[in-house]
C-alpha positions in Angstrom: 92.6 46.9 90.2 92.6 49.2 93.6 92.4 52.8 92.2 95.3 55.4 92.8 95.7 58.8 92.8 98.4 60.8 90.7 101.3 60.0 92.7 100.4 56.3 93.2 98.1 56.1 96.1 95.5 54.1 97.2 91.9 55.9 97.5 90.8 53.7 100.0 93.7 54.3 102.3 93.7 58.4 101.6 90.1 57.6 102.7 90.9 55.5 105.6 93.2 58.2 106.7 90.8 61.1 106.3 88.0 59.2 108.4 90.9 58.7 110.8 91.5 62.4 111.1 88.3 62.9 111.1 87.7 60.4 114.3 90.4 61.9 116.4 89.6 65.6 115.7 86.2 64.6 117.2 87.5 63.0 120.3 89.5 65.8 121.0 86.5 67.9 121.3 87.3 70.0 118.3 91.0 71.2 119.2 92.0 72.6 115.4 89.2 72.8 112.7 92.3 72.5 110.0 95.2 70.0 109.6 98.0 70.4 111.5 102.1 69.5 111.0 101.8 66.2 112.2 98.6 65.5 110.6 100.2 67.1 106.9 103.8 64.8 107.5 101.4 61.3 108.3 99.4 61.9 104.5 102.9 62.8 103.0 104.3 59.5 104.6 101.7 58.0 104.0 101.7 58.9 100.2 105.4 58.3 99.8 104.8 54.3 101.1 101.9 53.5 98.8 103.2 55.0 95.7 103.5 52.5 92.8 107.2 51.9 92.2 106.6 51.3 88.3 104.8 55.5 88.8 106.6 57.3 91.3 105.8 60.5 92.7 107.1 63.4 90.2 110.2 65.0 92.1 108.4 68.8 91.7 105.8 67.4 92.7 107.2 66.1 96.1 109.5 69.6 96.7 106.4 71.6 96.1 104.5 69.2 99.1 108.0 69.7 100.9 107.3 74.0 101.0 104.2 73.3 101.8 105.0 71.4 105.0 107.3 73.9 106.1 105.5 76.7 104.9 102.6 75.2 108.0 105.0 74.6 110.6 106.6 78.3 109.9 103.1 79.4 110.3 102.5 77.7 113.8 105.8 78.7 114.8 105.2 82.2 114.5 101.8 82.4 115.6 103.5 80.2 118.7 106.1 82.9 118.9 103.6 86.2 118.8 101.2 84.4 121.8 104.5 84.3 123.6 105.4 87.9 123.0 101.8 89.3 123.8 101.7 87.3 127.0 105.4 88.7 128.1 104.4 91.9 126.8 100.6 91.9 129.1 103.0 90.3 132.1 105.5 93.7 131.6 102.6 96.3 131.4 101.0 94.8 134.6 103.9 94.9 136.5 104.6 98.2 135.2 101.4 99.7 136.1 101.5 98.2 139.6 104.8 100.4 140.6 103.2 103.5 138.8 100.3 103.9 141.2 100.7 106.5 143.9 103.8 108.1 142.5 103.9 111.7 141.0 104.9 112.2 137.8 105.6 115.1 134.7 102.9 114.6 132.6 101.6 116.5 128.9 98.6 118.1 130.2 97.5 121.4 131.1 95.8 120.9 134.4 96.8 120.4 137.2 95.8 120.5 142.1 97.4 123.2 142.9 98.3 123.6 146.5 98.9 127.8 146.8 100.7 127.5 149.7 103.5 126.6 148.1 105.3 127.6 144.6 104.1 125.3 141.3 106.7 123.8 138.9 105.9 123.2 135.2 107.4 123.1 132.0 106.5 124.3 128.1 107.7 122.6 125.0 109.6 125.2 122.3 109.5 123.5 119.1 111.5 126.8 117.9 112.9 129.8 119.5 110.6 132.4 120.2 111.1 136.3 121.2 108.1 136.4 123.3 107.1 133.6 125.8 104.0 133.5 128.4 102.0 131.1 130.4 98.7 131.9 131.4 96.7 130.6 135.0 93.0 130.4 134.7 91.1 129.0 138.0 87.8 126.3 137.9 86.3 129.0 136.4 88.4 129.8 133.6 89.2 133.3 134.6 92.6 134.5 133.7 93.9 135.0 137.6 98.1 135.6 136.5 100.1 136.0 133.4 103.5 134.7 133.7 106.3 136.1 131.3 108.9 134.3 130.4 110.5 136.4 127.6 112.7 135.4 124.8 113.5 131.3 124.9 115.4 128.7 122.5 113.4 125.9 121.2 113.2 123.0 123.8 111.9 122.3 127.7 111.3 125.6 129.6 110.7 125.2 132.9 108.4 127.8 134.4 107.4 128.6 138.6 104.4 130.0 139.9 103.7 131.4 143.0 100.1 131.1 143.8 99.5 134.2 143.7 97.2 136.2 141.4 98.0 139.7 139.6 97.3 141.6 143.1 99.6 139.4 144.8 97.1 137.7 146.8 97.2 134.0 147.6 94.7 132.1 145.6 92.4 129.1 146.6 94.0 125.7 146.3 92.3 123.3 143.6 92.2 122.5 140.2 93.8 125.4 137.4 94.4 125.3 133.9 97.9 127.0 132.6 97.7 127.9 128.9 101.1 128.7 127.2 101.7 130.9 124.6 104.8 131.3 122.4 105.1 134.0 119.2 106.4 132.5 116.8 107.1 134.7 113.3 105.0 137.0 114.5 102.0 134.8 115.4 100.6 133.1 118.4 101.5 129.6 118.8 99.4 127.3 121.9 102.4 125.1 123.2 102.3 121.5 125.4 102.8 122.1 128.8 103.6 119.3 131.4 102.6 119.5 134.9 102.4 117.4 137.7 100.2 115.4 139.0 99.5 111.6 140.9 98.6 108.7 139.5 95.8 107.2 141.1 95.3 104.1 139.1 96.2 102.2 135.9 93.9 100.9 133.0 96.3 98.5 130.8 96.2 98.7 127.4 93.3 96.2 125.4 94.6 94.7 122.1 97.8 96.5 121.8 96.2 100.5 122.7 98.6 102.1 125.0 98.8 101.8 128.8 96.3 104.7 130.4 97.4 106.7 133.6 94.8 107.8 135.5 95.2 111.0 137.6 94.2 112.0 140.5 91.4 114.5 139.7 92.7 115.2 136.1 91.6 112.3 134.0 93.6 110.0 132.2 96.8 110.1 130.1 98.8 107.9 127.9 102.3 106.5 129.1 104.0 108.2 126.5 102.7 111.2 127.3 104.6 111.0 130.8 107.9 112.9 130.8 109.2 111.4 134.0 107.9 109.4 136.5 108.9 110.7 140.9 109.2 109.2 143.7 
């Protein structure tokens, strides 16, 4: 008598099927290391065709196998969906990146390349109202050359303008300058974030889910989320 398993499937049938599956896998240069949903369904149908009429498969066991098949298919579909989303995201990111190169932006940074022949515009972020807000302008040597007094300000973005001169009213040399904003909050000084103009020199696409980096001319890089405004 041909030996069968608990579901009534001939052992020789399962052995033949498993051998066929292994041979097929090897012939396809090992495209997958485990049974896919088609293989699983083929096994299930073969099991039903070969079960003993006198000892049919238990309903609960059959339902459990169907649930397992559904789980396998759902996981494969989910994996395909995730891969599709990732591909679309990378394509959109690349398109967005190409459109940013050469454009001016207002980014969260404390440094900027200044053309002192014209006025310089920047902004700071004030989390709460302050009765004393100021911006210190420092040259490339780290020396304070101008303090811009902004007085009392409400919470929110606060714009400021620098005319490109030092405390004596002399035009400063163009180039890299640093801006440090301070707000007095409850009698204590609080360093504030500044948003300054810059030009996007190049873009580094994010890898493994990381955020895209904008490489600013002469200033280093910032993330896209640090950009407040994109200009022409």
